[in-house]
C-alpha positions, 0 to 999 in steps of 0.5 A, a space after each residue: 410530179 403530177 398536178 395537184 388533185 390527180 385521180 387515177 381511175 384504174 381498170 383491168 386493161 391497166 393490169 393487162 398490161 403486166 399480163 393479168 386477165 381482163 374480163 373475158 380472160 379471167 372468166 375463162 380462168 374461173 370456168 377452168 378452175 370450177 369446171 368438173 367439180 362434183 361430189 362423190 356423194 348425191 345425198 342432198 344436204 350432207 358433206 361429202 368429199 369432192 373431187 374434180 376441178 381446181 384442187 385448191 378450189 377443192 379443198 377450199 370447198 371442202 374445209 368451208 362446207 365441213 363447218 356448215 354441211 352440204 357439199 352438195 350446194 357447193 357443187 351446184 353453184 360451181 356448175 351454175 358459174 362454170 356453165 354461164 360465166 362466159 356468156 357475160 361480160 365478166 364475173 362481177 356481172 355475173 355474181 351481181 345477176 346471182 347476188 341473192 344465191 350466197 353459195 354462188 357469190 361465195 363459189 365466185 369469189 373463191 375462184 376469183 381469189 385463186 385466179 388473180 393469185 395465180 395471174 400475180 404469179 405469172 405476171 411480169 411483175 413478179 419478183 423473178 421477173 423484176 420491176 426493172 425488167 425490159 418487159 415491165 419498163 413498156 408498160 404504165 408503170 414506168 412512166 407513171 412512176 418516173 412522173 411521181 419522182 421527177 424533180 423529187 430529190 432524195 430528201 423530198 421523197 416523203 412527198 412522192 404521193 401528194 396530190 395523187 389519189 388512186 381509184 382501182 376497180 381490180 383485185 390485184 396488189 400490182 400497184 403497191 407491189 411495184 411502187 414499193 420495189 420502185 421506190 427502194 431502187 430509185 431512192 435507194 432506201 430500205 425496203 421498210 421505208 418504201 413500204 411505209 411511203 406506199 401505205 400513206 398512197 391514197 388508194 381506194 378499191 370499191 371492190 376490194 382485193 384478194 388482201 392487204 399486200 405482205 411487206 417488210 411492214 405488214 407481215 400479216 399480209 398476203 405475198 404476191 402470187 401467193 399460193 393459197 388453199 383451205 381456210 387461207 383461200 376462203 378468207 382471201 375470198 371474203 376481202 373481194 366485194 360484189 357490186 351489191 356488197 360494195 354499195 353496202 360500204 358507205 364510208 368507202 363510197 363517200 371517200 371515193 366520190 369525195 376524191 372525184 368531187 375534189 379532182 382537177 385532173 381525172 386519168 382513167 387507164 384501162 377502164 371500161 366505162 361500165 354504167 355501175 362503175 361510173 355510178 360508183 364514181 359519181 359525186 352527189 355534187 359535181 365538183 371542179 374537174 378541169 381536165 380528163 384523160 382516158 384510154 379507149 385502147 381497142 375500143 370501137 369508135 362508137 363505144 369510145 365516144 360512149 365511153 367518153 360521154 360516161 366519163 363526162 357525167 363526172 365533170 362540171 355542169 353543162 356550160 363549164 368547159 372541161 378539156 377531154 382527151 380519149 385516145 385508143 391507145 395503151 395506158 403506157 402511151 397515154 401517160 407518155 404522150 400526155 406527160 406534160 399535161 398531167 
């Protein structure tokens, strides 16, 4: 089990271990989905059927704009995104730059939702692959779960997530999906009980997600890797938040900051240490953190040092020692190599 008050801060690099795209890969996928969308009529502010681009995106836009009119504005927005998305660090940054343009934001979220669901379906966590496949065993999910359950006998399984909090900046549902299946297989319990245990895990998502995961206790949720189009895809897109939008959710921000303030150990997995995201995490009053661990996989030495400096903003005041361990290794290797200290 992990030490009490351990917070995991999870970024895109963590999901990349099960073959979901990171910022650059997601940008390329979004460009592909939106490229080539055109209205069959150039008449402004009127509805016209759309062709080109992703069929699922096309039908979702058509469904949405039939209610509000003017398919031409969505085509313009899609062209803005496909033309500029690969020139910035991520879709999050692009949408933040265009936060005042609601149509651009809507089209961007639509493409994010479709891209993430597609990525879930081809990930190594998809049901056909299985949580105990050799490929998944090489990802951080395996040592993370092993550490959770070690020394927790079957009768004590209800305490499996005690002392652990996750702050996830990703849109996918890989964590919940994996944990449900892993608990079910490890403790030989019904899927309903495994899902109930995972529902009690403290997991905060500042940027939202494509939707709550469909589980044996949440039949209204969205299946992992679901095929969506039309209004269902619009609904999934509406679950996603931009940086500007998440800053308008004071309760969520308060919970995130309180988790950091209460943490004794913070573990950064696949996190890029962006200034905006550090600000989301930073509590009003620095708290009790004594240890920090973080991946800087494939980062330059300079960027790794800067990432570490930014992360230290979350630690105690100057002069109070906080042990830090930031390494150019994968999320899997961080948990495995530093397991005795976590």
